[in-house]
KOLTORLUM-811631 format. One record per atom (N, C-alpha, C): atom name; x, y, z; residue number from 1. Coordinates in nm, 2 decimals. Example, Ala and Ser with C-alpha at 12.3 -4.5 7.8 and 13.67 -1.06 7.14 Angstrom:
% KOLTORLUM-811631
<N, <1.32, -0.57, 0.78>, 1>,
<CA, <1.23, -0.45, 0.78>, 1>,
<C, <1.32, -0.33, 0.78>, 1>,
<N, <1.28, -0.22, 0.71>, 2>,
<CA, <1.37, -0.11, 0.71>, 2>,
<C, <1.29, 0.00, 0.79>, 2>,
END
This chain:
% KOLTORLUM-811631
<N, <7.55, 8.06, 6.55>, 1>,
<CA, <7.56, 8.20, 6.52>, 1>,
<C, <7.61, 8.28, 6.63>, 1>,
<N, <7.69, 8.37, 6.61>, 2>,
<CA, <7.75, 8.46, 6.71>, 2>,
<C, <7.65, 8.55, 6.77>, 2>,
<N, <7.65, 8.56, 6.90>, 3>,
<CA, <7.56, 8.65, 6.97>, 3>,
<C, <7.60, 8.80, 6.94>, 3>,
<N, <7.50, 8.88, 6.91>, 4>,
<CA, <7.54, 9.02, 6.87>, 4>,
<C, <7.51, 9.12, 6.99>, 4>,
<N, <7.43, 9.08, 7.09>, 5>,
<CA, <7.40, 9.17, 7.20>, 5>,
<C, <7.41, 9.10, 7.33>, 5>,
<N, <7.44, 9.17, 7.43>, 6>,
<CA, <7.45, 9.12, 7.57>, 6>,
<C, <7.39, 9.23, 7.66>, 6>,
<N, <7.28, 9.20, 7.73>, 7>,
<CA, <7.22, 9.30, 7.82>, 7>,
<C, <7.19, 9.43, 7.74>, 7>,
<N, <7.14, 9.42, 7.62>, 8>,
<CA, <7.10, 9.53, 7.54>, 8>,
<C, <7.22, 9.61, 7.48>, 8>,
<N, <7.34, 9.56, 7.50>, 9>,
<CA, <7.46, 9.63, 7.45>, 9>,
<C, <7.51, 9.56, 7.32>, 9>,
<N, <7.53, 9.63, 7.21>, 10>,
<CA, <7.59, 9.56, 7.10>, 10>,
<C, <7.73, 9.52, 7.12>, 10>,
<N, <7.77, 9.40, 7.10>, 11>,
<CA, <7.90, 9.35, 7.12>, 11>,
<C, <8.00, 9.40, 7.02>, 11>,
<N, <7.95, 9.41, 6.89>, 12>,
<CA, <8.04, 9.44, 6.78>, 12>,
<C, <7.96, 9.53, 6.69>, 12>,
<N, <8.03, 9.63, 6.63>, 13>,
<CA, <7.97, 9.73, 6.54>, 13>,
<C, <8.07, 9.75, 6.43>, 13>,
<N, <8.02, 9.82, 6.32>, 14>,
<CA, <8.11, 9.87, 6.22>, 14>,
<C, <8.09, 10.02, 6.22>, 14>,
<N, <8.20, 10.09, 6.24>, 15>,
<CA, <8.20, 10.23, 6.25>, 15>,
<C, <8.30, 10.28, 6.14>, 15>,
<N, <8.25, 10.36, 6.05>, 16>,
<CA, <8.33, 10.41, 5.94>, 16>,
<C, <8.42, 10.30, 5.87>, 16>,
<N, <8.35, 10.19, 5.84>, 17>,
<CA, <8.42, 10.08, 5.78>, 17>,
<C, <8.51, 10.00, 5.86>, 17>,
<N, <8.52, 10.03, 5.99>, 18>,
<CA, <8.61, 9.96, 6.08>, 18>,
<C, <8.53, 9.88, 6.19>, 18>,
<N, <8.57, 9.75, 6.21>, 19>,
<CA, <8.50, 9.67, 6.31>, 19>,
<C, <8.55, 9.71, 6.44>, 19>,
<N, <8.45, 9.74, 6.53>, 20>,
<CA, <8.49, 9.78, 6.67>, 20>,
<C, <8.41, 9.69, 6.76>, 20>,
<N, <8.47, 9.66, 6.88>, 21>,
<CA, <8.41, 9.57, 6.98>, 21>,
<C, <8.40, 9.63, 7.11>, 21>,
<N, <8.30, 9.59, 7.19>, 22>,
<CA, <8.29, 9.63, 7.33>, 22>,
<C, <8.37, 9.55, 7.42>, 22>,
<N, <8.38, 9.59, 7.55>, 23>,
<CA, <8.45, 9.52, 7.65>, 23>,
<C, <8.38, 9.38, 7.67>, 23>,
<N, <8.25, 9.38, 7.66>, 24>,
<CA, <8.18, 9.25, 7.67>, 24>,
<C, <8.22, 9.15, 7.56>, 24>,
<N, <8.24, 9.20, 7.44>, 25>,
<CA, <8.30, 9.12, 7.34>, 25>,
<C, <8.44, 9.07, 7.37>, 25>,
<N, <8.52, 9.16, 7.43>, 26>,
<CA, <8.66, 9.12, 7.47>, 26>,
<C, <8.66, 9.01, 7.57>, 26>,
<N, <8.57, 9.02, 7.67>, 27>,
<CA, <8.56, 8.91, 7.77>, 27>,
<C, <8.52, 8.78, 7.71>, 27>,
<N, <8.43, 8.78, 7.62>, 28>,
<CA, <8.39, 8.66, 7.55>, 28>,
<C, <8.51, 8.60, 7.47>, 28>,
<N, <8.58, 8.69, 7.40>, 29>,
<CA, <8.69, 8.65, 7.31>, 29>,
<C, <8.81, 8.60, 7.39>, 29>,
<N, <8.84, 8.66, 7.50>, 30>,
<CA, <8.96, 8.62, 7.57>, 30>,
<C, <8.93, 8.52, 7.68>, 30>,
<N, <8.81, 8.52, 7.73>, 31>,
<CA, <8.78, 8.43, 7.85>, 31>,
<C, <8.81, 8.50, 7.98>, 31>,
<N, <8.86, 8.62, 7.97>, 32>,
<CA, <8.90, 8.69, 8.10>, 32>,
<C, <8.77, 8.76, 8.16>, 32>,
<N, <8.78, 8.78, 8.29>, 33>,
<CA, <8.67, 8.85, 8.36>, 33>,
<C, <8.66, 8.99, 8.32>, 33>,
<N, <8.54, 9.05, 8.35>, 34>,
<CA, <8.52, 9.20, 8.33>, 34>,
<C, <8.62, 9.28, 8.40>, 34>,
<N, <8.66, 9.24, 8.53>, 35>,
<CA, <8.75, 9.32, 8.61>, 35>,
<C, <8.89, 9.32, 8.55>, 35>,
<N, <8.93, 9.20, 8.49>, 36>,
<CA, <9.06, 9.18, 8.43>, 36>,
<C, <9.07, 9.27, 8.30>, 36>,
<N, <8.96, 9.27, 8.22>, 37>,
<CA, <8.96, 9.35, 8.10>, 37>,
<C, <8.97, 9.50, 8.14>, 37>,
<N, <8.90, 9.54, 8.24>, 38>,
<CA, <8.90, 9.68, 8.29>, 38>,
<C, <9.05, 9.71, 8.34>, 38>,
<N, <9.11, 9.62, 8.40>, 39>,
<CA, <9.25, 9.64, 8.45>, 39>,
<C, <9.35, 9.65, 8.34>, 39>,
<N, <9.33, 9.57, 8.24>, 40>,
<CA, <9.42, 9.58, 8.12>, 40>,
<C, <9.41, 9.72, 8.06>, 40>,
<N, <9.29, 9.77, 8.05>, 41>,
<CA, <9.28, 9.91, 8.00>, 41>,
<C, <9.33, 10.01, 8.09>, 41>,
<N, <9.30, 10.00, 8.22>, 42>,
<CA, <9.34, 10.10, 8.32>, 42>,
<C, <9.50, 10.11, 8.33>, 42>,
<N, <9.56, 9.99, 8.32>, 43>,
<CA, <9.71, 9.98, 8.34>, 43>,
<C, <9.78, 9.98, 8.20>, 43>,
<N, <9.71, 10.01, 8.09>, 44>,
<CA, <9.78, 10.00, 7.96>, 44>,
<C, <9.91, 10.08, 7.95>, 44>,
<N, <9.92, 10.19, 8.01>, 45>,
<CA, <10.04, 10.27, 8.00>, 45>,
<C, <10.16, 10.22, 8.07>, 45>,
<N, <10.13, 10.12, 8.16>, 46>,
<CA, <10.24, 10.05, 8.23>, 46>,
<C, <10.30, 9.94, 8.15>, 46>,
<N, <10.24, 9.90, 8.04>, 47>,
<CA, <10.28, 9.79, 7.95>, 47>,
<C, <10.37, 9.84, 7.83>, 47>,
<N, <10.46, 9.76, 7.78>, 48>,
<CA, <10.53, 9.80, 7.66>, 48>,
<C, <10.43, 9.82, 7.55>, 48>,
<N, <10.46, 9.91, 7.46>, 49>,
<CA, <10.36, 9.95, 7.35>, 49>,
<C, <10.31, 9.83, 7.27>, 49>,
<N, <10.39, 9.73, 7.25>, 50>,
<CA, <10.35, 9.61, 7.17>, 50>,
<C, <10.25, 9.52, 7.24>, 50>,
<N, <10.24, 9.54, 7.38>, 51>,
<CA, <10.15, 9.45, 7.46>, 51>,
<C, <10.04, 9.54, 7.53>, 51>,
<N, <10.03, 9.66, 7.48>, 52>,
<CA, <9.93, 9.75, 7.55>, 52>,
<C, <9.79, 9.73, 7.49>, 52>,
<N, <9.69, 9.73, 7.59>, 53>,
<CA, <9.55, 9.72, 7.55>, 53>,
<C, <9.52, 9.85, 7.46>, 53>,
<N, <9.45, 9.83, 7.35>, 54>,
<CA, <9.43, 9.94, 7.26>, 54>,
<C, <9.34, 10.05, 7.33>, 54>,
<N, <9.35, 10.17, 7.27>, 55>,
<CA, <9.27, 10.28, 7.32>, 55>,
<C, <9.13, 10.26, 7.26>, 55>,
<N, <9.03, 10.33, 7.32>, 56>,
<CA, <8.90, 10.32, 7.27>, 56>,
<C, <8.89, 10.40, 7.14>, 56>,
<N, <8.81, 10.36, 7.05>, 57>,
<CA, <8.79, 10.42, 6.92>, 57>,
<C, <8.67, 10.52, 6.93>, 57>,
<N, <8.56, 10.47, 6.99>, 58>,
<CA, <8.44, 10.55, 6.99>, 58>,
<C, <8.36, 10.51, 7.12>, 58>,
<N, <8.28, 10.60, 7.16>, 59>,
<CA, <8.18, 10.57, 7.27>, 59>,
<C, <8.04, 10.59, 7.21>, 59>,
<N, <7.96, 10.49, 7.22>, 60>,
<CA, <7.82, 10.50, 7.17>, 60>,
<C, <7.73, 10.46, 7.28>, 60>,
<N, <7.64, 10.55, 7.32>, 61>,
<CA, <7.54, 10.52, 7.42>, 61>,
<C, <7.61, 10.48, 7.55>, 61>,
<N, <7.72, 10.55, 7.59>, 62>,
<CA, <7.80, 10.52, 7.71>, 62>,
<C, <7.87, 10.39, 7.71>, 62>,
<N, <7.89, 10.33, 7.59>, 63>,
<CA, <7.96, 10.20, 7.58>, 63>,
<C, <8.09, 10.23, 7.50>, 63>,
<N, <8.20, 10.19, 7.55>, 64>,
<CA, <8.33, 10.21, 7.48>, 64>,
<C, <8.35, 10.10, 7.38>, 64>,
<N, <8.40, 10.13, 7.26>, 65>,
<CA, <8.43, 10.03, 7.16>, 65>,
<C, <8.58, 10.05, 7.12>, 65>,
<N, <8.64, 9.93, 7.09>, 66>,
<CA, <8.78, 9.93, 7.06>, 66>,
<C, <8.80, 9.86, 6.92>, 66>,
<N, <8.90, 9.90, 6.85>, 67>,
<CA, <8.93, 9.84, 6.72>, 67>,
<C, <8.95, 9.69, 6.73>, 67>,
<N, <8.87, 9.61, 6.66>, 68>,
<CA, <8.87, 9.46, 6.68>, 68>,
<C, <9.01, 9.41, 6.64>, 68>,
<N, <9.07, 9.45, 6.53>, 69>,
<CA, <9.20, 9.40, 6.49>, 69>,
<C, <9.31, 9.43, 6.60>, 69>,
<N, <9.30, 9.55, 6.66>, 70>,
<CA, <9.40, 9.59, 6.76>, 70>,
<C, <9.38, 9.50, 6.89>, 70>,
<N, <9.25, 9.47, 6.92>, 71>,
<CA, <9.22, 9.39, 7.04>, 71>,
<C, <9.28, 9.25, 7.01>, 71>,
<N, <9.26, 9.19, 6.89>, 72>,
<CA, <9.31, 9.06, 6.86>, 72>,
<C, <9.46, 9.06, 6.86>, 72>,
<N, <9.52, 9.16, 6.81>, 73>,
<CA, <9.67, 9.17, 6.82>, 73>,
<C, <9.72, 9.18, 6.96>, 73>,
<N, <9.65, 9.26, 7.04>, 74>,
<CA, <9.68, 9.27, 7.19>, 74>,
<C, <9.68, 9.13, 7.25>, 74>,
<N, <9.57, 9.06, 7.23>, 75>,
<CA, <9.54, 8.93, 7.29>, 75>,
<C, <9.65, 8.83, 7.25>, 75>,
<N, <9.69, 8.83, 7.12>, 76>,
<CA, <9.79, 8.74, 7.08>, 76>,
<C, <9.92, 8.77, 7.15>, 76>,
<N, <9.96, 8.90, 7.16>, 77>,
<CA, <10.09, 8.93, 7.22>, 77>,
<C, <10.08, 8.90, 7.37>, 77>,
<N, <9.96, 8.93, 7.43>, 78>,
<CA, <9.95, 8.90, 7.58>, 78>,
<C, <9.96, 8.75, 7.60>, 78>,
<N, <9.90, 8.66, 7.52>, 79>,
<CA, <9.91, 8.52, 7.53>, 79>,
<C, <10.06, 8.47, 7.52>, 79>,
<N, <10.13, 8.53, 7.43>, 80>,
<CA, <10.27, 8.49, 7.41>, 80>,
<C, <10.35, 8.51, 7.54>, 80>,
<N, <10.33, 8.63, 7.60>, 81>,
<CA, <10.41, 8.66, 7.72>, 81>,
<C, <10.35, 8.59, 7.85>, 81>,
<N, <10.22, 8.59, 7.86>, 82>,
<CA, <10.16, 8.54, 7.98>, 82>,
<C, <10.13, 8.39, 7.97>, 82>,
<N, <10.10, 8.34, 7.85>, 83>,
<CA, <10.08, 8.20, 7.83>, 83>,
<C, <9.94, 8.15, 7.86>, 83>,
<N, <9.84, 8.23, 7.84>, 84>,
<CA, <9.70, 8.19, 7.86>, 84>,
<C, <9.64, 8.17, 7.72>, 84>,
<N, <9.54, 8.09, 7.71>, 85>,
<CA, <9.48, 8.06, 7.58>, 85>,
<C, <9.33, 8.04, 7.61>, 85>,
<N, <9.26, 8.15, 7.63>, 86>,
<CA, <9.11, 8.14, 7.65>, 86>,
<C, <9.08, 8.03, 7.75>, 86>,
<N, <9.14, 8.04, 7.87>, 87>,
<CA, <9.12, 7.94, 7.97>, 87>,
<C, <9.01, 7.98, 8.07>, 87>,
<N, <8.96, 8.10, 8.06>, 88>,
<CA, <8.87, 8.14, 8.16>, 88>,
<C, <8.93, 8.18, 8.29>, 88>,
<N, <9.06, 8.21, 8.28>, 89>,
<CA, <9.14, 8.25, 8.40>, 89>,
<C, <9.15, 8.40, 8.40>, 89>,
<N, <9.22, 8.46, 8.49>, 90>,
<CA, <9.23, 8.60, 8.50>, 90>,
<C, <9.31, 8.67, 8.39>, 90>,
<N, <9.37, 8.59, 8.30>, 91>,
<CA, <9.44, 8.65, 8.19>, 91>,
<C, <9.59, 8.67, 8.23>, 91>,
<N, <9.63, 8.61, 8.33>, 92>,
<CA, <9.78, 8.63, 8.37>, 92>,
<C, <9.81, 8.50, 8.45>, 92>,
<N, <9.94, 8.47, 8.45>, 93>,
<CA, <9.99, 8.36, 8.53>, 93>,
<C, <9.98, 8.41, 8.67>, 93>,
<N, <9.97, 8.31, 8.76>, 94>,
<CA, <9.97, 8.34, 8.90>, 94>,
<C, <10.11, 8.38, 8.94>, 94>,
<N, <10.11, 8.49, 9.02>, 95>,
<CA, <10.24, 8.54, 9.06>, 95>,
<C, <10.28, 8.67, 9.01>, 95>,
<N, <10.39, 8.72, 9.06>, 96>,
<CA, <10.43, 8.86, 9.03>, 96>,
<C, <10.53, 8.86, 8.91>, 96>,
<N, <10.56, 8.74, 8.86>, 97>,
<CA, <10.66, 8.73, 8.75>, 97>,
<C, <10.80, 8.73, 8.80>, 97>,
<N, <10.82, 8.72, 8.93>, 98>,
<CA, <10.95, 8.72, 8.99>, 98>,
<C, <10.96, 8.60, 9.09>, 98>,
<N, <10.88, 8.50, 9.06>, 99>,
<CA, <10.90, 8.38, 9.15>, 99>,
<C, <10.80, 8.37, 9.26>, 99>,
<N, <10.73, 8.48, 9.30>, 100>,
<CA, <10.64, 8.48, 9.40>, 100>,
<C, <10.50, 8.45, 9.35>, 100>,
<N, <10.44, 8.34, 9.39>, 101>,
<CA, <10.32, 8.30, 9.33>, 101>,
<C, <10.20, 8.36, 9.40>, 101>,
<N, <10.22, 8.45, 9.50>, 102>,
<CA, <10.11, 8.50, 9.58>, 102>,
<C, <10.02, 8.60, 9.52>, 102>,
<N, <10.06, 8.67, 9.42>, 103>,
<CA, <9.98, 8.77, 9.36>, 103>,
<C, <10.03, 8.82, 9.23>, 103>,
<N, <9.96, 8.90, 9.16>, 104>,
<CA, <9.99, 8.95, 9.03>, 104>,
<C, <10.07, 9.08, 9.02>, 104>,
<N, <10.06, 9.16, 9.13>, 105>,
<CA, <10.13, 9.29, 9.13>, 105>,
<C, <10.23, 9.29, 9.24>, 105>,
<N, <10.33, 9.37, 9.23>, 106>,
<CA, <10.43, 9.37, 9.34>, 106>,
<C, <10.36, 9.42, 9.47>, 106>,
<N, <10.42, 9.37, 9.58>, 107>,
<CA, <10.36, 9.41, 9.71>, 107>,
<C, <10.40, 9.55, 9.75>, 107>,
<N, <10.31, 9.62, 9.80>, 108>,
<CA, <10.34, 9.76, 9.85>, 108>,
<C, <10.43, 9.75, 9.97>, 108>,
<N, <10.50, 9.86, 10.00>, 109>,
<CA, <10.58, 9.87, 10.11>, 109>,
<C, <10.50, 9.85, 10.24>, 109>,
<N, <10.38, 9.91, 10.25>, 110>,
<CA, <10.30, 9.90, 10.36>, 110>,
<C, <10.26, 9.75, 10.39>, 110>,
<N, <10.22, 9.69, 10.28>, 111>,
<CA, <10.18, 9.55, 10.30>, 111>,
<C, <10.30, 9.46, 10.33>, 111>,
<N, <10.42, 9.49, 10.28>, 112>,
<CA, <10.54, 9.41, 10.31>, 112>,
<C, <10.57, 9.42, 10.46>, 112>,
<N, <10.55, 9.55, 10.51>, 113>,
<CA, <10.58, 9.56, 10.66>, 113>,
<C, <10.48, 9.49, 10.74>, 113>,
<N, <10.35, 9.49, 10.69>, 114>,
<CA, <10.25, 9.41, 10.77>, 114>,
<C, <10.28, 9.26, 10.76>, 114>,
<N, <10.32, 9.21, 10.65>, 115>,
<CA, <10.36, 9.07, 10.64>, 115>,
<C, <10.48, 9.04, 10.73>, 115>,
<N, <10.57, 9.13, 10.74>, 116>,
<CA, <10.69, 9.11, 10.83>, 116>,
<C, <10.64, 9.10, 10.98>, 116>,
<N, <10.55, 9.19, 11.01>, 117>,
<CA, <10.50, 9.20, 11.15>, 117>,
<C, <10.43, 9.06, 11.18>, 117>,
<N, <10.34, 9.02, 11.09>, 118>,
<CA, <10.27, 8.90, 11.10>, 118>,
<C, <10.36, 8.78, 11.11>, 118>,
<N, <10.47, 8.78, 11.03>, 119>,
<CA, <10.56, 8.67, 11.03>, 119>,
<C, <10.64, 8.66, 11.16>, 119>,
<N, <10.67, 8.77, 11.21>, 120>,
<CA, <10.74, 8.78, 11.34>, 120>,
<C, <10.65, 8.72, 11.45>, 120>,
<N, <10.52, 8.75, 11.44>, 121>,
<CA, <10.43, 8.70, 11.54>, 121>,
<C, <10.41, 8.55, 11.53>, 121>,
<N, <10.41, 8.50, 11.41>, 122>,
<CA, <10.40, 8.35, 11.38>, 122>,
<C, <10.52, 8.28, 11.44>, 122>,
<N, <10.64, 8.34, 11.42>, 123>,
<CA, <10.76, 8.28, 11.47>, 123>,
<C, <10.76, 8.28, 11.62>, 123>,
<N, <10.72, 8.40, 11.68>, 124>,
<CA, <10.72, 8.41, 11.83>, 124>,
<C, <10.62, 8.31, 11.89>, 124>,
<N, <10.51, 8.29, 11.83>, 125>,
<CA, <10.41, 8.20, 11.88>, 125>,
<C, <10.43, 8.05, 11.84>, 125>,
<N, <10.52, 8.03, 11.75>, 126>,
<CA, <10.55, 7.89, 11.70>, 126>,
<C, <10.44, 7.84, 11.60>, 126>,
<N, <10.38, 7.93, 11.54>, 127>,
<CA, <10.28, 7.90, 11.44>, 127>,
<C, <10.15, 7.99, 11.45>, 127>,
<N, <10.06, 7.96, 11.37>, 128>,
<CA, <9.94, 8.04, 11.36>, 128>,
<C, <9.85, 8.01, 11.48>, 128>,
<N, <9.79, 8.12, 11.53>, 129>,
<CA, <9.69, 8.11, 11.64>, 129>,
<C, <9.57, 8.19, 11.59>, 129>,
<N, <9.45, 8.14, 11.61>, 130>,
<CA, <9.33, 8.20, 11.57>, 130>,
<C, <9.32, 8.34, 11.63>, 130>,
<N, <9.27, 8.44, 11.55>, 131>,
<CA, <9.25, 8.57, 11.59>, 131>,
<C, <9.37, 8.66, 11.58>, 131>,
<N, <9.48, 8.61, 11.51>, 132>,
<CA, <9.60, 8.69, 11.50>, 132>,
<C, <9.57, 8.82, 11.42>, 132>,
<N, <9.50, 8.81, 11.30>, 133>,
<CA, <9.48, 8.92, 11.22>, 133>,
<C, <9.40, 9.03, 11.30>, 133>,
<N, <9.30, 8.99, 11.38>, 134>,
<CA, <9.22, 9.08, 11.45>, 134>,
<C, <9.30, 9.15, 11.56>, 134>,
<N, <9.39, 9.08, 11.62>, 135>,
<CA, <9.48, 9.13, 11.72>, 135>,
<C, <9.57, 9.24, 11.66>, 135>,
<N, <9.63, 9.20, 11.55>, 136>,
<CA, <9.72, 9.29, 11.48>, 136>,
<C, <9.65, 9.42, 11.43>, 136>,
<N, <9.52, 9.40, 11.39>, 137>,
<CA, <9.44, 9.52, 11.35>, 137>,
<C, <9.43, 9.61, 11.47>, 137>,
<N, <9.39, 9.56, 11.59>, 138>,
<CA, <9.38, 9.64, 11.71>, 138>,
<C, <9.51, 9.71, 11.75>, 138>,
<N, <9.61, 9.63, 11.75>, 139>,
<CA, <9.74, 9.68, 11.80>, 139>,
<C, <9.81, 9.78, 11.70>, 139>,
<N, <9.80, 9.76, 11.57>, 140>,
<CA, <9.87, 9.84, 11.47>, 140>,
<C, <9.78, 9.94, 11.39>, 140>,
<N, <9.65, 9.92, 11.40>, 141>,
<CA, <9.56, 10.00, 11.32>, 141>,
<C, <9.55, 9.95, 11.18>, 141>,
<N, <9.48, 10.02, 11.10>, 142>,
<CA, <9.46, 9.98, 10.96>, 142>,
<C, <9.34, 9.89, 10.94>, 142>,
<N, <9.32, 9.85, 10.82>, 143>,
<CA, <9.20, 9.77, 10.79>, 143>,
<C, <9.22, 9.62, 10.82>, 143>,
<N, <9.11, 9.56, 10.87>, 144>,
<CA, <9.11, 9.42, 10.90>, 144>,
<C, <9.15, 9.33, 10.78>, 144>,
<N, <9.09, 9.37, 10.66>, 145>,
<CA, <9.13, 9.28, 10.55>, 145>,
<C, <9.27, 9.29, 10.51>, 145>,
<N, <9.34, 9.41, 10.54>, 146>,
<CA, <9.48, 9.42, 10.51>, 146>,
<C, <9.56, 9.33, 10.60>, 146>,
<N, <9.52, 9.32, 10.73>, 147>,
<CA, <9.59, 9.23, 10.82>, 147>,
<C, <9.56, 9.09, 10.79>, 147>,
<N, <9.44, 9.06, 10.75>, 148>,
<CA, <9.40, 8.92, 10.71>, 148>,
<C, <9.49, 8.87, 10.59>, 148>,
<N, <9.50, 8.96, 10.49>, 149>,
<CA, <9.59, 8.92, 10.38>, 149>,
<C, <9.74, 8.91, 10.42>, 149>,
<N, <9.78, 9.00, 10.51>, 150>,
<CA, <9.92, 8.99, 10.55>, 150>,
<C, <9.94, 8.86, 10.63>, 150>,
<N, <9.85, 8.83, 10.72>, 151>,
<CA, <9.86, 8.70, 10.80>, 151>,
<C, <9.86, 8.58, 10.70>, 151>,
<N, <9.78, 8.58, 10.61>, 152>,
<CA, <9.77, 8.47, 10.51>, 152>,
<C, <9.90, 8.45, 10.43>, 152>,
<N, <9.96, 8.56, 10.39>, 153>,
<CA, <10.09, 8.56, 10.32>, 153>,
<C, <10.20, 8.51, 10.41>, 153>,
<N, <10.20, 8.57, 10.53>, 154>,
<CA, <10.30, 8.53, 10.63>, 154>,
<C, <10.29, 8.38, 10.67>, 154>,
<N, <10.16, 8.33, 10.68>, 155>,
<CA, <10.14, 8.19, 10.71>, 155>,
<C, <10.20, 8.10, 10.60>, 155>,
<N, <10.18, 8.14, 10.48>, 156>,
<CA, <10.23, 8.06, 10.36>, 156>,
<C, <10.38, 8.06, 10.37>, 156>,
<N, <10.44, 8.17, 10.39>, 157>,
<CA, <10.59, 8.18, 10.40>, 157>,
<C, <10.64, 8.10, 10.52>, 157>,
<N, <10.57, 8.11, 10.64>, 158>,
<CA, <10.61, 8.04, 10.76>, 158>,
<C, <10.60, 7.89, 10.74>, 158>,
<N, <10.49, 7.84, 10.68>, 159>,
<CA, <10.47, 7.70, 10.66>, 159>,
<C, <10.56, 7.64, 10.56>, 159>,
<N, <10.59, 7.72, 10.46>, 160>,
<CA, <10.69, 7.67, 10.35>, 160>,
<C, <10.83, 7.66, 10.41>, 160>,
<N, <10.87, 7.75, 10.49>, 161>,
<CA, <11.00, 7.75, 10.55>, 161>,
<C, <11.01, 7.63, 10.65>, 161>,
<N, <10.90, 7.61, 10.73>, 162>,
<CA, <10.89, 7.51, 10.83>, 162>,
<C, <10.90, 7.37, 10.76>, 162>,
<N, <10.84, 7.35, 10.64>, 163>,
<CA, <10.84, 7.23, 10.57>, 163>,
<C, <10.98, 7.20, 10.52>, 163>,
<N, <11.05, 7.30, 10.47>, 164>,
<CA, <11.19, 7.28, 10.42>, 164>,
<C, <11.28, 7.24, 10.54>, 164>,
<N, <11.26, 7.30, 10.65>, 165>,
<CA, <11.35, 7.27, 10.77>, 165>,
<C, <11.32, 7.13, 10.82>, 165>,
<N, <11.20, 7.08, 10.81>, 166>,
<CA, <11.16, 6.96, 10.87>, 166>,
<C, <11.21, 6.84, 10.79>, 166>,
<N, <11.23, 6.86, 10.66>, 167>,
<CA, <11.27, 6.75, 10.57>, 167>,
<C, <11.42, 6.72, 10.59>, 167>,
<N, <11.45, 6.59, 10.61>, 168>,
<CA, <11.59, 6.55, 10.62>, 168>,
<C, <11.67, 6.57, 10.49>, 168>,
<N, <11.80, 6.60, 10.50>, 169>,
<CA, <11.88, 6.61, 10.38>, 169>,
<C, <11.87, 6.49, 10.29>, 169>,
<N, <11.87, 6.51, 10.16>, 170>,
<CA, <11.87, 6.40, 10.07>, 170>,
<C, <12.00, 6.32, 10.07>, 170>,
<N, <12.00, 6.19, 10.06>, 171>,
<CA, <12.13, 6.12, 10.06>, 171>,
<C, <12.21, 6.14, 9.93>, 171>,
<N, <12.34, 6.14, 9.94>, 172>,
<CA, <12.42, 6.17, 9.82>, 172>,
<C, <12.46, 6.04, 9.76>, 172>,
END
């Protein structure tokens, strides 16, 4: 039997003859996390209309509900494009859709500059040295987590390029 409540919140209701579902229902249906479902809704206007998360139909006791048929249609279209099928993953393929497997959204200009600074430091030092992110934070300012992410991205790029250079050419 299908669960009808989660933490005191009704997962599915019928409002004016229309089946409506909560975000908790959507997470169960898609296998996506709560933050992913929230992101789908927050960024819905950035998506083509046929792949856009539906608008909320009604709010009851501070819980938003969405048309069940519209959610199911959204999920089917999303699966076709992204290729997930209730896998319990974030609801999107890894990467930015342009060959970079590092993240789901395009990199900001600020982060790209931070990665370039970190990559230059890796090249200068001949590889990673412990404390690089902390040193870059002190020297350039900004948040420590920003520099940690930039160093990690730069390390992946640096190590990938080093691997390709170290391999001998394939015989013809």
